[in-house]
Kinemage of the C-alpha trace (Angstrom):
@kinemage 1
@onewidth
@group {chain A} dominant
@subgroup {mainchain}
@vectorlist {calphas} color= white
{ca unk a 1} P 89.605 136.988 80.100
{ca unk a 2} L 90.971 135.955 83.598
{ca unk a 3} L 94.109 133.568 83.983
{ca unk a 4} L 93.321 130.348 85.732
{ca unk a 5} L 95.194 130.389 89.181
{ca unk a 6} L 97.133 127.687 89.803
{ca unk a 7} L 98.409 126.162 93.149
{ca unk a 8} L 102.545 126.072 93.740
{ca unk a 9} L 103.989 123.916 95.793
{ca unk a 10} L 107.883 124.222 96.007
{ca unk a 11} L 109.619 120.984 96.969
{ca unk a 12} L 112.497 121.353 99.419
{ca unk a 13} L 115.163 118.565 99.408
{ca unk a 14} L 115.591 116.464 102.666
{ca unk a 15} L 117.525 117.100 105.305
{ca unk a 16} L 121.172 115.079 104.504
{ca unk a 17} L 121.746 112.218 107.297
{ca unk a 18} L 123.650 113.333 110.199
{ca unk a 19} L 126.939 111.750 110.578
{ca unk a 20} L 128.097 108.324 112.638
{ca unk a 21} L 129.469 109.268 115.993
{ca unk a 22} L 132.709 106.692 115.083
{ca unk a 23} L 133.301 106.071 119.245
{ca unk a 24} L 130.274 104.396 119.268
{ca unk a 25} L 130.262 100.851 118.708
{ca unk a 26} L 128.069 99.202 116.099
{ca unk a 27} L 125.025 97.426 117.479
{ca unk a 28} L 126.521 93.648 116.237
{ca unk a 29} L 129.281 94.697 118.021
{ca unk a 30} L 127.278 94.658 121.366
{ca unk a 31} L 126.004 91.153 120.868
{ca unk a 32} L 129.622 89.783 121.473
{ca unk a 33} L 130.177 86.374 122.879
{ca unk a 34} L 131.915 83.152 121.813
{ca unk a 35} L 132.485 83.117 117.974
{ca unk a 36} L 129.783 80.446 116.738
{ca unk a 37} L 127.538 79.741 113.454
{ca unk a 38} L 124.740 82.108 113.457
{ca unk a 39} L 121.423 80.451 114.432
{ca unk a 40} L 120.214 80.261 110.543
{ca unk a 41} L 123.797 78.660 109.221
{ca unk a 42} L 123.461 75.993 112.316
{ca unk a 43} L 119.382 74.987 111.177
{ca unk a 44} L 121.105 74.631 107.397
{ca unk a 45} L 123.853 72.381 108.386
{ca unk a 46} L 120.951 70.322 110.396
{ca unk a 47} L 119.073 70.134 107.464
{ca unk a 48} L 121.872 69.483 104.792
{ca unk a 49} L 123.162 66.357 107.672
{ca unk a 50} L 119.777 64.638 107.493
{ca unk a 51} L 119.538 64.854 103.523
{ca unk a 52} L 122.816 63.494 103.541
{ca unk a 53} L 121.462 60.589 106.061
{ca unk a 54} L 118.715 60.077 103.683
{ca unk a 55} L 120.589 59.751 100.467
{ca unk a 56} L 122.997 57.350 101.981
{ca unk a 57} L 120.216 55.164 103.635
{ca unk a 58} L 118.569 55.265 100.107
{ca unk a 59} L 121.367 53.669 98.364
{ca unk a 60} L 121.913 50.983 100.406
């Protein structure tokens, strides 16, 4: 009786990631400019201030 043939799949491990170039700046550093809060932080601060106003007006 003949043997059943099976398909053998060889798995090669992925190549390791390339090392980063230490001379290149981070993309976040290219934004530069004055130090200020992010847009999300500003939006959250505005929401919190609005909640404070609502709480103060409801207590009166």
